[in-house]
C-alpha positions in Angstrom: -53.8 15.9 41.7 -54.1 11.9 43.2 -53.4 9.3 40.8 -55.9 7.2 39.4 -56.5 3.3 40.1 -53.8 1.4 38.3 -53.9 -2.2 37.3 -50.6 -3.5 36.4 -50.0 -6.3 33.9 -46.9 -8.1 33.6 -46.2 -11.3 31.2 -43.1 -12.9 31.8 -40.3 -14.5 29.3 -37.6 -16.9 30.9 -35.1 -18.2 28.6 -33.8 -21.4 30.6 -30.2 -22.9 29.0 -31.1 -26.5 29.2 -28.3 -28.9 31.2 -27.1 -30.6 28.3 -23.5 -31.4 27.3 -23.5 -30.5 23.6 -25.7 -28.4 21.5 -28.8 -28.8 20.2 -28.2 -29.2 16.6 -24.6 -30.3 16.4 -22.0 -31.8 19.1 -20.0 -28.8 19.8 -19.9 -28.5 24.1 -21.9 -26.4 25.9 -19.5 -25.8 28.6 -19.1 -22.0 30.0 -16.1 -20.1 30.2 -14.0 -21.4 27.4 -12.0 -19.1 25.2 -14.2 -17.5 22.9 -14.8 -18.9 19.1 -13.6 -21.9 20.2 -16.7 -24.1 20.5 -18.2 -24.0 17.1 -18.1 -25.8 14.0 -19.9 -25.7 10.3 -23.3 -26.3 11.8 -23.3 -23.5 14.7 -21.6 -21.3 12.0 -24.3 -21.8 9.8 -21.5 -23.0 7.1 -23.2 -24.0 3.4 -23.9 -27.9 3.4 -24.3 -28.3 7.2 -27.0 -30.2 8.2 -28.4 -30.2 12.1 -29.0 -33.4 13.9 -31.5 -33.1 17.0 -30.3 -33.5 20.3 -32.6 -36.3 21.9 -31.1 -35.3 25.5 -32.7 -31.5 24.7 -36.2 -33.0 23.5 -36.3 -34.9 26.8 -35.3 -32.6 29.7 -37.9 -30.0 27.8 -40.6 -32.5 28.1 -39.6 -32.5 31.9 -39.9 -29.1 32.2 -43.3 -29.1 30.5 -44.7 -31.7 32.8 -43.7 -29.6 36.1 -45.3 -26.5 34.7 -48.2 -28.6 34.3 -48.3 -27.9 30.6 -49.7 -30.4 27.6 -46.9 -32.0 25.7 -48.7 -32.2 22.1 -48.1 -35.8 20.1 -46.3 -33.5 17.6 -44.3 -30.7 17.6 -42.3 -29.2 14.7 -39.2 -26.4 13.8 -39.0 -23.1 12.4 -36.8 -20.7 11.0 -37.3 -17.0 12.6 -35.1 -14.9 10.4 -33.3 -11.5 12.0 -29.8 -10.4 11.1 -27.5 -9.5 13.6 -24.2 -10.3 13.7 -24.1 -12.6 16.5 -26.5 -15.0 14.4 -24.5 -16.3 11.5 -27.0 -17.9 10.1 -29.5 -15.1 9.7 -31.9 -17.1 10.9 -32.6 -19.1 14.5 -34.4 -22.3 14.4 -37.2 -22.0 17.1 -41.0 -23.1 17.2 -43.7 -21.1 16.2 -47.2 -22.7 16.3 -46.8 -25.7 17.4 -44.3 -25.5 20.5 -43.2 -28.8 22.3 -45.5 -27.5 25.8 -48.4 -25.6 26.4 -51.3 -24.4 28.1 -49.5 -24.7 31.7 -50.1 -23.3 34.9 -47.9 -22.6 38.3 -49.0 -21.6 41.4 -47.3 -19.5 43.5 -47.6 -18.1 47.1 -49.3 -14.8 47.2 -46.4 -12.2 48.2 -49.6 -9.8 49.7 -51.6 -12.6 51.8 -49.8 -15.7 53.0 -52.7 -17.3 53.4 -53.6 -17.4 49.6 -51.6 -19.0 46.1 -51.9 -17.6 42.7 -52.2 -19.7 39.6 -50.0 -17.8 36.7 -50.9 -19.2 33.4 -48.3 -20.4 31.0 -48.9 -19.8 27.4 -46.3 -22.1 25.6 -42.5 -23.0 26.4 -40.5 -23.9 23.0 -37.0 -24.9 22.4 -34.8 -22.6 20.5 -31.1 -22.7 19.3 -29.3 -19.3 21.0 -27.7 -16.8 19.5 -23.6 -15.9 19.9 -22.9 -12.7 22.4 -21.5 -9.5 21.5 -19.3 -7.9 23.3 -19.5 -4.0 23.2 -17.5 -1.2 24.1 -19.6 0.0 27.1 -17.8 2.5 28.8 -16.2 5.0 26.1 -17.9 3.5 22.8 -14.8 3.7 21.0 -13.7 0.4 20.4 -14.8 -2.0 18.3 -17.6 -4.7 19.1 -16.1 -8.1 19.5 -18.4 -11.6 18.7 -18.4 -14.9 20.4 -20.3 -17.5 18.9 -19.5 -19.8 21.9 -23.2 -19.7 23.0 -24.6 -20.2 19.1 -26.6 -23.5 18.8 -27.0 -23.9 23.0 -30.6 -25.1 23.7 -33.2 -22.6 25.5 -36.3 -23.7 26.8 -38.2 -20.0 26.9 -41.4 -19.9 29.4 -44.0 -17.6 27.8 -46.3 -16.9 30.6 -49.8 -15.7 30.1 -50.2 -11.9 31.7 -51.8 -12.6 34.8 -48.4 -11.1 36.9 -49.5 -7.9 39.1 -47.2 -6.7 40.9 -43.4 -7.0 40.9 -42.9 -9.1 43.9 -45.6 -11.5 42.1 -42.9 -11.6 39.5 -40.2 -12.5 41.9 -42.4 -15.3 43.2 -43.0 -16.8 39.7 -38.6 -16.7 38.7 -37.9 -17.6 42.0 -40.1 -21.3 41.9 -39.8 -21.2 38.3 -36.2 -21.4 38.7 -36.5 -23.8 41.8 -38.3 -26.1 39.8 -35.8 -26.6 36.8 -32.8 -27.0 38.8 -34.3 -29.6 41.1 -35.5 -31.4 38.1 -32.0 -31.6 36.8 -33.5 -29.5 33.4 -31.3 -26.2 34.0 -28.7 -25.3 36.0 -30.1 -21.6 36.0 -26.9 -19.3 36.6 -28.2 -16.4 35.8 -24.1 -14.5 35.6 -23.4 -17.0 33.0 -26.1 -16.6 31.0 -28.6 -19.9 31.3 -31.8 -18.1 33.2 -32.3 -14.8 31.4 -35.6 -12.9 31.7 -37.5 -10.3 29.5 -40.8 -8.4 31.5 -43.5 -7.2 29.3 -45.3 -4.9 31.1 -48.3 -2.1 30.4 -50.7 -0.1 32.7 -54.6 -0.6 32.7 -55.7 2.7 34.2 -59.8 3.3 35.2 -60.6 6.9 34.1 -64.2 7.4 35.4 -65.2 4.0 34.8 -63.0 3.4 31.1 -60.2 1.3 31.3 -57.4 2.8 29.4 -54.4 0.4 28.3 -50.9 2.1 27.8 -48.2 0.8 25.0 -46.7 -2.7 26.6 -42.9 -2.1 26.8 -40.4 -5.3 26.7 -37.7 -4.7 29.2 -34.9 -6.7 28.6 -30.6 -6.8 30.1 -32.4 -7.8 33.8 -29.4 -10.0 35.0 -30.9 -10.8 38.2 -33.9 -10.9 39.7 -33.1 -7.9 42.3 -33.2 -5.6 38.7 -36.3 -7.4 37.3 -37.8 -6.4 40.4 -36.4 -2.7 40.4 -37.0 -2.7 36.3 -40.8 -3.5 37.0 -41.1 -1.2 39.8 -39.4 2.2 37.7 -41.1 1.2 34.5 -45.0 1.3 36.6 -43.6 4.5 37.6 -42.4 5.8 33.9 -45.4 4.3 32.4 -47.9 6.3 34.2 -46.4 9.5 34.3 -46.0 9.1 30.1 -49.8 8.4 29.7 -50.5 11.7 31.9 -48.0 13.8 29.8 -48.5 12.2 26.3 -51.6 10.3 27.0 -50.6 7.3 24.3 -52.3 4.1 24.7 -52.1 0.7 23.8 -54.5 1.9 20.6 -52.5 4.7 19.1 -48.9 3.1 20.2 -47.3 -0.1 19.3 -44.9 -2.2 21.5 -41.6 -1.3 22.4 -38.3 -2.7 23.9 -36.8 -1.0 26.4 -33.4 -2.0 28.4 -32.9 -1.5 32.1 -29.7 0.5 32.8 -28.7 -1.2 36.3 -26.3 1.7 37.7 -28.6 4.5 36.8 -32.0 2.5 38.0 -33.9 3.3 34.6 -35.3 2.0 31.9 -33.9 3.3 28.5 -35.7 2.8 24.7 -34.1 0.7 22.8 -36.4 -0.5 19.5 -40.1 -0.8 18.1 -41.0 -4.6 19.2 -41.4 -6.6 15.9 -44.1 -8.3 15.7 -44.3 -12.6 14.4 -44.6 -11.5 10.7 -41.4 -9.4 10.7 -39.6 -12.6 11.2 -41.2 -14.3 8.5 -41.5 -17.8 9.9 -41.7 -20.8 7.9 -41.0 -24.7 8.6 -37.6 -25.2 8.8 -36.7 -27.7 5.9 -33.4 -29.4 7.3 -35.5 -30.9 10.4 -38.2 -33.1 10.3 -41.6 -32.5 13.0 -40.9 -34.9 15.8 -43.8 -37.5 17.6 -43.9 -37.4 20.8 -45.8 -40.8 21.9 -48.2 -40.3 25.2 -46.2 -43.7 26.3 -42.7 -41.8 26.3 -44.5 -38.8 28.2 -45.7 -40.6 30.6 -42.5 -42.4 31.7 -41.0 -39.2 31.9 -43.9 -37.6 34.1 -43.4 -40.7 36.4 -39.4 -40.2 36.9 -40.3 -36.9 38.2 -40.3 -37.7 41.7 -40.6 -35.1 44.6 -41.5 -31.5 44.0 -39.8 -29.2 46.0 -42.2 -28.2 48.4 -42.3 -31.9 49.0 -39.0 -32.1 49.6 -38.4 -29.7 52.0 -41.5 -31.1 53.9 -39.4 -34.6 54.0 -36.2 -33.1 55.1 -37.6 -31.7 58.0 -39.6 -34.5 59.2 -37.4 -36.8 58.5 -34.2 -35.2 59.9 -35.5 -32.6 62.3 -33.9 -29.7 60.7 -35.1 -26.3 60.1 -37.4 -25.0 57.0 -34.3 -22.6 56.2 -32.0 -25.4 56.3 -34.3 -27.5 53.9 -34.8 -24.4 51.6 -31.5 -23.8 51.2 -30.4 -28.0 50.4 -33.3 -27.8 48.2 -32.7 -24.7 46.3 -29.5 -26.3 45.3 -31.0 -29.0 43.1 -32.0 -32.9 43.2 -28.2 -33.7 43.3 -27.6 -31.8 46.3 -30.2 -32.8 47.9 -29.5 -37.1 47.2 -26.0 -35.9 48.7 -27.4 -34.8 51.8 -29.8 -37.9 52.3 -26.8 -39.8 51.8 -24.7 -38.2 54.1 -27.5 -37.5 57.2 -28.6 -41.2 56.7 -24.9 -43.0 56.9 -23.8 -40.5 59.8 -27.1 -40.4 61.7 -27.3 -36.6 62.5 -29.4 -34.7 59.9 -28.6 -31.2 61.9 -24.6 -31.5 61.4 -25.0 -33.2 57.7 -27.2 -30.0 57.0 -24.5 -27.5 58.5 -21.6 -29.2 56.7 -23.3 -29.1 53.8 -24.1 -25.6 53.8 -21.0 -24.2 55.5 -18.2 -26.8 53.6 -19.4 -28.4 51.0 -21.7 -25.3 49.0 -18.5 -23.1 49.7 -16.0 -25.6 48.4 -17.7 -26.4 45.2 -18.2 -22.5 44.4 -14.6 -22.3 44.6 -14.0 -24.8 42.7 -16.6 -24.5 40.2 -18.1 -27.7 39.9 -21.2 -29.4 40.8 -21.9 -31.7 43.2 -22.2 -35.0 41.1 -18.4 -34.8 40.4 -17.5 -33.2 44.0 -14.0 -34.6 45.5 -15.9 -35.8 48.5 -18.5 -38.1 48.3 -20.9 -38.9 50.5 -20.2 -42.0 52.3 -16.5 -40.4 52.6 -18.2 -37.2 54.6 -20.9 -39.5 56.3 -17.4 -41.3 57.7 -16.0 -38.0 58.7 -18.8 -37.1 60.5 -18.8 -40.0 62.0 -15.4 -39.5 63.5 -16.7 -35.3 65.0 -20.0 -37.5 66.7 -17.7 -40.5 68.2 -14.3 -37.9 69.0 -11.8 -39.0 67.2 -11.4 -36.0 65.3 -12.2 -32.3 66.4 -14.1 -30.0 64.1 -11.0 -28.2 63.2 -9.1 -31.3 62.2 -12.1 -32.6 60.5 -12.2 -29.6 58.2 -8.5 -29.7 57.5 -9.6 -33.0 55.9 -12.2 -32.8 54.4 -10.5 -29.7 52.4 -7.7 -31.7 51.9 -10.3 -34.9 50.2 -11.4 -32.0 48.3 -8.4 -30.9 46.5 -6.2 -34.0 46.3 -8.9 -36.6 46.5 -8.1 -40.4 48.2 -9.4 -41.9 51.4 -9.9 -40.8 54.4 -7.1 -42.8 56.4 -4.8 -41.1 53.5 -5.7 -37.9 54.3 -5.4 -38.0 58.0 -1.8 -39.7 57.5 -0.8 -36.9 55.0 -1.9 -34.4 57.8 0.0 -35.9 60.4 -3.4 -35.9 62.7 -3.0 -38.5 65.4 -4.5 -39.5 68.9 -3.5 -37.8 72.0 -3.6 -39.9 75.1 -4.8 -38.6 78.2 -1.7 -38.0 80.0 0.0 -36.1 77.5 -2.8 -34.0 77.0 -2.7 -33.5 80.8 1.0 -32.5 81.1 0.0 -29.9 78.5 -2.5 -28.4 80.5 -0.5 -28.5 83.7 2.2 -26.5 81.6 0.1 -24.0 80.3 -1.7 -23.5 83.8 1.3 -22.9 85.0 2.3 -20.2 82.3 -1.5 -18.2 82.8 -2.0 -17.9 86.5 -4.7 -15.0 85.8 -6.9 -17.9 83.8 -6.3 -19.9 86.8 -7.8 -17.2 89.5 -10.0 -16.0 86.8 -11.7 -19.7 86.7 -11.6 -19.9 90.5 -13.6 -16.3 90.8 -16.9 -18.2 88.4 -15.2 -16.9 85.2 -15.1 -20.3 83.6 -15.2 -19.1 80.2 -11.7 -17.6 80.5 -10.3 -21.2 80.2 -11.0 -20.7 76.3 -7.7 -18.6 76.2 -5.8 -21.6 76.5 -7.3 -23.5 74.0 -5.6 -21.6 71.1 -2.2 -21.9 72.7 -2.7 -25.3 73.4 -3.7 -26.2 69.6 -0.3 -23.9 68.6 1.8 -26.4 71.0 -0.4 -29.8 70.0 -2.7 -29.4 66.8 -4.5 -32.5 67.6 -5.4 -31.2 71.0 -9.0 -31.6 71.1 -10.1 -28.4 72.8 -13.2 -30.1 74.8 -11.1 -32.3 76.5 -8.3 -29.5 77.2 -11.5 -27.4 78.4 -12.4 -30.1 80.9 -9.0 -31.1 82.1 -8.0 -27.2 82.7 -11.4 -27.3 85.1 -11.0 -30.5 86.8 -7.3 -29.3 87.7 -8.1 -25.5 88.5 -10.9 -27.3 91.0 -8.6 -29.6 92.6 -5.7 -26.9 93.0 
């Protein structure tokens, strides 16, 4: 029996951790990776008598995010207590926003994965601020060890961005998430590192089945525990098939069964039931008595709007036209956030070679940042230094290999370029010294000479490594040119 016509209905809830130095209502650090329970205080632990104080930077970042996704910013927003009980929520409630969120009624336009020439406008219901809970660590493998609680994350500022159920495929969900992540990193709202928990996705999904002209809606399922975009796509595909099979077997519909929460098991590639989903009444929201509502002047909103600058799309187009780099290279740079774009702009303009700057940033700068775990703003090699280094490569003063040695030294030890060159023992090799070296190599490698005379000039390449082992400062290009000249004149 063939499957009946079916429409998939998907809405996403994306929790973005705001890029603040301190938590939403206290001065504790938000730094990732600190020892458990070392970034806590009476406020985020919910101890009696401790009162919250609003982090103004979090408010500004939330407004930036809201404007970027075309939301209205109301003149008044307030805080509410969301009541629920869990070991990693020490207060027994979460400070969130219920009926007056800081951002509302927005949209995000995405490329239609099914049609390269079309776009889809995805509505955004709201984006509201809330504090994060702690982290529970369970013995997932054996299920016998104690569960542990780390409260470092308690009170970290989150912006929950809730879409309308306008997405129709897992691929559309991926396009939406990719663009949203790019927007948040580009604006400096969040680093969106999913492996660190600074971007988390919950997907609400159900099916509309057309049975002889009657529309039947399956019960809504909220899928959690998806720690990568790949998992979001896989979970949605699986859940669509699971819901249709369940409807065929049971006939359950949205009218007969309530919303449920499912988890995603990445190892088995399946969703699994966790609990019946709570409704807003179950959380017993009420205005937080410890925090006053916030008035947001329209003048301040317009100041923030004016500071947004280029969109990621505009930046990509500018980098391609201004520096002649490929669309892929522009996309990689833009995806790293506005700080990386500014760094690249400074390097490319100072050294005058946008393509070389792009190559070094993608290969060397990004690799070093990944290894060191820092960000471009605090990177050990300034844009001015990298531009000077690339200029030395362009002029032939340094080879690529030696320039990379200098770059590595700078990134690990700091200091200046001349200081690094001196420390590494890099010095110019005069032409006569180079020619003497090549003559020795040719005398020791007669087969190379014969191969070149027989038309295989690539054979000279085997001399380059030998030359570098004898003199690390030897320029491979000059070695090649001298070798070919000497063989031709022999």
